[in-house]
VMD Tcl script that builds the backbone (N, CA, C; Angstrom):
set m [mol new atoms 183]
animate dup $m
set s [atomselect $m all]
$s set {name element resname resid chain x y z} {
  {N N PRO 1 A 85.023 64.495 -8.714}
  {CA C PRO 1 A 84.376 63.386 -9.575}
  {C C PRO 1 A 83.623 63.666 -10.840}
  {N N ALA 2 A 83.656 62.815 -11.728}
  {CA C ALA 2 A 82.925 62.892 -12.834}
  {C C ALA 2 A 81.548 62.269 -12.905}
  {N N PHE 3 A 80.390 63.126 -13.073}
  {CA C PHE 3 A 79.013 63.038 -13.238}
  {C C PHE 3 A 78.495 62.523 -14.388}
  {N N GLU 4 A 77.586 61.297 -14.114}
  {CA C GLU 4 A 76.885 61.054 -15.402}
  {C C GLU 4 A 76.250 61.870 -15.982}
  {N N GLY 5 A 76.140 61.983 -17.481}
  {CA C GLY 5 A 75.870 63.161 -18.359}
  {C C GLY 5 A 76.559 64.088 -18.490}
  {N N HIS 6 A 77.611 64.146 -17.764}
  {CA C HIS 6 A 78.667 65.513 -18.238}
  {C C HIS 6 A 79.360 65.004 -19.372}
  {N N VAL 7 A 79.750 65.970 -20.244}
  {CA C VAL 7 A 80.801 65.792 -21.342}
  {C C VAL 7 A 81.987 66.028 -20.694}
  {N N LEU 8 A 82.774 64.963 -20.899}
  {CA C LEU 8 A 84.238 65.011 -20.509}
  {C C LEU 8 A 85.214 65.294 -21.754}
  {N N VAL 9 A 86.261 65.917 -21.365}
  {CA C VAL 9 A 87.247 65.984 -22.315}
  {C C VAL 9 A 88.748 65.492 -21.764}
  {N N CYS 10 A 89.208 64.714 -22.547}
  {CA C CYS 10 A 90.586 64.049 -22.364}
  {C C CYS 10 A 91.448 64.351 -23.247}
  {N N GLU 11 A 92.698 64.914 -22.585}
  {CA C GLU 11 A 93.648 65.233 -23.436}
  {C C GLU 11 A 94.931 64.794 -23.331}
  {N N GLY 12 A 95.770 64.279 -24.199}
  {CA C GLY 12 A 96.876 63.876 -23.868}
  {C C GLY 12 A 98.281 64.271 -24.860}
  {N N GLU 13 A 99.439 64.308 -24.535}
  {CA C GLU 13 A 100.445 64.746 -25.298}
  {C C GLU 13 A 101.762 64.214 -24.641}
  {N N ILE 14 A 102.752 63.866 -25.763}
  {CA C ILE 14 A 103.945 63.574 -25.550}
  {C C ILE 14 A 104.712 64.743 -24.886}
  {N N GLU 15 A 105.220 64.526 -23.703}
  {CA C GLU 15 A 106.017 65.438 -22.663}
  {C C GLU 15 A 107.434 65.333 -23.375}
  {N N LYS 16 A 107.980 64.138 -23.406}
  {CA C LYS 16 A 109.473 64.144 -23.604}
  {C C LYS 16 A 109.646 62.639 -24.492}
  {N N ARG 17 A 110.550 62.730 -25.334}
  {CA C ARG 17 A 110.971 61.650 -25.890}
  {C C ARG 17 A 112.425 61.311 -25.825}
  {N N ASP 18 A 112.958 60.039 -25.276}
  {CA C ASP 18 A 114.482 59.863 -25.156}
  {C C ASP 18 A 114.580 58.497 -25.718}
  {N N GLY 19 A 114.880 58.216 -27.087}
  {CA C GLY 19 A 115.265 57.149 -27.708}
  {C C GLY 19 A 114.111 56.197 -27.678}
  {N N ARG 20 A 113.845 55.046 -27.040}
  {CA C ARG 20 A 112.895 54.308 -26.992}
  {C C ARG 20 A 111.624 54.887 -26.002}
  {N N LYS 21 A 112.168 55.680 -25.136}
  {CA C LYS 21 A 111.172 56.121 -23.973}
  {C C LYS 21 A 110.470 57.314 -24.358}
  {N N ILE 22 A 109.239 57.188 -24.166}
  {CA C ILE 22 A 108.119 58.203 -24.372}
  {C C ILE 22 A 107.466 58.680 -23.074}
  {N N ASP 23 A 107.809 59.756 -22.606}
  {CA C ASP 23 A 106.918 60.158 -21.305}
  {C C ASP 23 A 105.673 60.949 -21.949}
  {N N VAL 24 A 104.410 60.666 -21.237}
  {CA C VAL 24 A 103.315 61.368 -21.895}
  {C C VAL 24 A 102.645 61.808 -20.512}
  {N N ILE 25 A 101.737 62.713 -20.882}
  {CA C ILE 25 A 100.915 63.508 -19.873}
  {C C ILE 25 A 99.616 63.656 -20.228}
  {N N ALA 26 A 98.580 63.484 -19.373}
  {CA C ALA 26 A 97.317 63.479 -19.898}
  {C C ALA 26 A 96.091 64.258 -18.615}
  {N N THR 27 A 95.246 64.738 -19.356}
  {CA C THR 27 A 94.294 65.396 -18.219}
  {C C THR 27 A 92.612 65.080 -18.556}
  {N N LEU 28 A 92.068 65.009 -17.502}
  {CA C LEU 28 A 90.537 64.785 -17.906}
  {C C LEU 28 A 89.670 66.099 -17.184}
  {N N THR 29 A 88.848 66.536 -18.162}
  {CA C THR 29 A 88.191 67.795 -17.350}
  {C C THR 29 A 86.682 67.918 -17.849}
  {N N ASP 30 A 86.159 68.404 -17.260}
  {CA C ASP 30 A 84.510 68.776 -17.285}
  {C C ASP 30 A 84.393 69.639 -18.384}
  {N N ALA 31 A 83.822 69.552 -19.493}
  {CA C ALA 31 A 83.915 70.280 -20.613}
  {C C ALA 31 A 82.886 71.651 -20.095}
  {N N ALA 32 A 82.015 71.744 -19.227}
  {CA C ALA 32 A 80.935 72.734 -18.944}
  {C C ALA 32 A 82.015 73.774 -18.072}
  {N N SER 33 A 82.396 73.273 -17.059}
  {CA C SER 33 A 83.033 73.891 -16.024}
  {C C SER 33 A 84.592 74.217 -16.209}
  {N N GLY 34 A 85.181 73.242 -16.967}
  {CA C GLY 34 A 86.585 73.367 -17.175}
  {C C GLY 34 A 87.360 73.006 -15.920}
  {N N LYS 35 A 86.623 72.256 -14.947}
  {CA C LYS 35 A 87.241 71.447 -13.701}
  {C C LYS 35 A 87.910 70.478 -13.890}
  {N N LEU 36 A 89.361 70.456 -13.533}
  {CA C LEU 36 A 90.079 69.157 -13.662}
  {C C LEU 36 A 89.650 67.970 -12.711}
  {N N ILE 37 A 89.445 67.084 -13.420}
  {CA C ILE 37 A 89.049 65.901 -12.728}
  {C C ILE 37 A 90.071 64.788 -12.421}
  {N N ALA 38 A 90.932 64.824 -13.444}
  {CA C ALA 38 A 91.965 63.862 -13.241}
  {C C ALA 38 A 93.308 64.352 -14.054}
  {N N LYS 39 A 94.589 63.663 -13.723}
  {CA C LYS 39 A 95.598 64.129 -14.244}
  {C C LYS 39 A 96.489 62.839 -14.160}
  {N N ALA 40 A 97.423 62.408 -15.243}
  {CA C ALA 40 A 98.040 61.334 -15.144}
  {C C ALA 40 A 99.480 61.486 -16.001}
  {N N ARG 41 A 100.282 60.791 -15.497}
  {CA C ARG 41 A 101.742 60.673 -16.324}
  {C C ARG 41 A 101.917 59.292 -16.732}
  {N N GLY 42 A 102.597 59.063 -17.669}
  {CA C GLY 42 A 102.983 57.431 -18.081}
  {C C GLY 42 A 104.314 57.634 -18.657}
  {N N ARG 43 A 104.856 56.332 -18.817}
  {CA C ARG 43 A 105.990 56.045 -19.811}
  {C C ARG 43 A 105.872 54.962 -20.541}
  {N N PHE 44 A 105.990 54.973 -21.719}
  {CA C PHE 44 A 105.938 53.927 -22.714}
  {C C PHE 44 A 107.183 53.753 -23.175}
  {N N LEU 45 A 107.444 52.565 -23.647}
  {CA C LEU 45 A 108.680 52.018 -24.486}
  {C C LEU 45 A 108.262 51.521 -25.881}
  {N N GLU 46 A 108.896 52.213 -26.825}
  {CA C GLU 46 A 108.609 52.079 -28.264}
  {C C GLU 46 A 109.123 50.539 -28.585}
  {N N VAL 47 A 108.388 49.494 -29.155}
  {CA C VAL 47 A 108.469 48.515 -29.616}
  {C C VAL 47 A 109.094 48.569 -30.815}
  {N N ASP 48 A 110.158 47.626 -31.459}
  {CA C ASP 48 A 110.348 47.376 -32.946}
  {C C ASP 48 A 109.633 46.193 -33.347}
  {N N VAL 49 A 108.590 46.481 -33.864}
  {CA C VAL 49 A 107.484 45.305 -34.199}
  {C C VAL 49 A 108.305 44.270 -35.070}
  {N N LYS 50 A 109.233 44.771 -35.991}
  {CA C LYS 50 A 110.080 43.748 -36.829}
  {C C LYS 50 A 110.767 42.906 -35.944}
  {N N LYS 51 A 111.569 43.145 -34.832}
  {CA C LYS 51 A 112.215 42.484 -34.012}
  {C C LYS 51 A 111.351 41.486 -33.148}
  {N N VAL 52 A 110.186 41.937 -33.001}
  {CA C VAL 52 A 109.346 41.075 -32.066}
  {C C VAL 52 A 109.019 40.045 -32.902}
  {N N LEU 53 A 108.674 40.348 -34.329}
  {CA C LEU 53 A 107.846 39.209 -35.164}
  {C C LEU 53 A 109.213 38.470 -35.631}
  {N N ASN 54 A 110.497 38.623 -35.769}
  {CA C ASN 54 A 111.318 37.996 -36.228}
  {C C ASN 54 A 111.813 37.081 -35.198}
  {N N GLY 55 A 111.693 37.291 -33.705}
  {CA C GLY 55 A 111.934 36.538 -32.805}
  {C C GLY 55 A 110.865 35.431 -32.405}
  {N N ARG 56 A 109.656 35.620 -33.279}
  {CA C ARG 56 A 108.714 34.722 -32.750}
  {C C ARG 56 A 108.896 33.501 -33.468}
  {N N ASN 57 A 108.554 32.205 -32.736}
  {CA C ASN 57 A 108.421 30.947 -33.371}
  {C C ASN 57 A 107.330 30.517 -33.787}
  {N N PRO 58 A 106.975 30.572 -35.181}
  {CA C PRO 58 A 105.904 30.181 -35.819}
  {C C PRO 58 A 105.098 28.880 -35.496}
  {N N GLU 59 A 106.036 27.818 -34.758}
  {CA C GLU 59 A 105.670 26.415 -34.525}
  {C C GLU 59 A 104.959 26.602 -33.071}
  {N N ALA 60 A 105.369 27.453 -32.209}
  {CA C ALA 60 A 104.800 27.527 -30.988}
  {C C ALA 60 A 103.398 28.056 -30.939}
  {N N ASN 61 A 102.692 27.562 -29.845}
  {CA C ASN 61 A 100.970 28.067 -29.819}
  {C C ASN 61 A 100.882 28.527 -28.430}
}
mol reanalyze $m
mol bondsrecalc $m
mol representation Tube
mol addrep $m
């Protein structure tokens, strides 16, 4: 567990990139002891903002 008043360190990095898919990993550790509190993996998809905005209907609310 993470305790109140403890300094925590959160680190994340891109593990792999394949086209639009981005796999990331992250850890949360106690700064004083170095004890691992949590770790996570995630996958994100890169979005082309221009395509999203071009497909938007400015009249729609």
